[in-house]
C-alpha positions as CSV (number, residue, x, y, z in Angstrom):
1,M,25.2,14.2,22.2
2,S,22.1,14.9,24.5
3,V,18.8,12.8,25.8
4,I,16.6,15.1,23.7
5,Q,18.7,14.1,20.4
6,G,19.1,10.5,21.3
7,V,15.1,9.8,21.2
8,T,14.8,11.2,16.8
9,E,18.4,9.8,16.2
10,F,16.7,5.9,17.7
11,F,13.7,6.9,15.7
12,E,15.4,8.3,12.6
13,L,18.1,5.2,12.2
14,F,14.7,2.6,12.7
15,L,12.9,4.4,10.0
16,N,15.5,4.4,7.6
17,N,16.3,0.5,8.4
18,A,13.2,-1.2,9.9
19,D,12.7,-2.2,5.9
20,K,16.6,-3.7,6.0
21,V,15.8,-5.6,8.9
22,E,12.3,-6.9,7.8
23,H,14.4,-8.6,4.4
24,I,16.8,-9.9,6.4
25,F,14.1,-11.9,8.4
26,F,12.4,-13.1,5.6
27,E,15.5,-14.4,4.3
28,L,16.2,-15.9,8.0
29,F,13.2,-17.6,7.2
30,R,13.5,-19.0,3.8
31,H,17.2,-19.9,4.8
32,I,16.0,-22.3,8.1
33,G,13.4,-23.4,5.5
34,I,10.1,-21.3,7.1
35,K,7.8,-20.8,4.5
36,T,5.4,-17.6,3.9
37,H,3.8,-16.0,1.9
38,Q,3.2,-12.7,4.5
39,K,4.8,-9.4,2.4
40,K,5.4,-8.1,5.4
41,T,6.2,-8.8,9.5
42,F,4.6,-7.1,12.0
43,F,8.0,-5.4,13.1
44,N,7.5,-2.3,12.1
45,A,3.8,-2.0,13.9
46,V,5.3,-3.7,16.6
47,H,9.0,-1.5,17.3
48,Y,7.0,1.0,17.2
49,R,5.2,0.4,19.3
50,I,7.1,-1.2,21.7
51,Y,9.3,2.9,21.1
52,C,6.3,4.9,21.9
53,Q,5.6,2.9,25.2
54,K,9.1,2.1,26.5
55,V,10.8,5.4,25.6
56,I,8.3,8.5,24.5
57,D,6.2,7.4,27.2
58,S,8.3,6.6,29.7
59,P,8.5,9.0,32.9
60,G,11.7,10.0,32.4
61,V,11.7,11.7,28.7
62,K,8.2,12.7,29.1
63,Q,9.3,15.1,32.0
64,M,12.8,15.5,30.4
65,I,10.7,16.5,26.9
66,Q,8.9,18.8,28.9
67,E,11.1,20.6,30.8
68,V,13.7,21.2,27.5
69,R,10.6,21.9,25.0
70,Q,10.8,25.7,26.4
71,F,14.4,26.4,25.5
72,A,13.9,25.3,21.9
73,D,13.1,28.8,20.8
74,H,16.4,29.2,21.0
75,S,17.9,26.7,19.3
76,E,17.5,25.7,15.8
77,E,18.9,21.9,17.0
78,L,16.4,21.0,19.8
79,K,13.5,22.8,17.4
80,S,13.8,19.8,14.6
81,C,14.5,17.1,17.4
82,F,10.6,18.3,19.0
83,Q,9.4,18.6,14.8
84,K,10.5,15.1,14.8
85,I,9.3,13.6,18.3
86,D,5.9,15.4,17.7
87,Q,5.8,13.2,14.1
88,I,6.4,10.0,16.2
89,R,3.4,10.8,17.9
């Protein structure tokens, strides 16, 4: 698996499971007796922001994305990865 694939697959994993993780937080709150009237936590927004800052915008990954992007026309898999990366931003 390439780093580019890893970047996109991790973000997809997060998107597909964020609601489940949030549900676990609320179950944990309920179990330990923390009352909350919120329907959502800040988990999604915070995780998204940190992921973009620390992964997508890191100098090494940013440089790799720029250098590998030139080959995207030669690979459907890379094309798909870059479409997903563009959607993240």
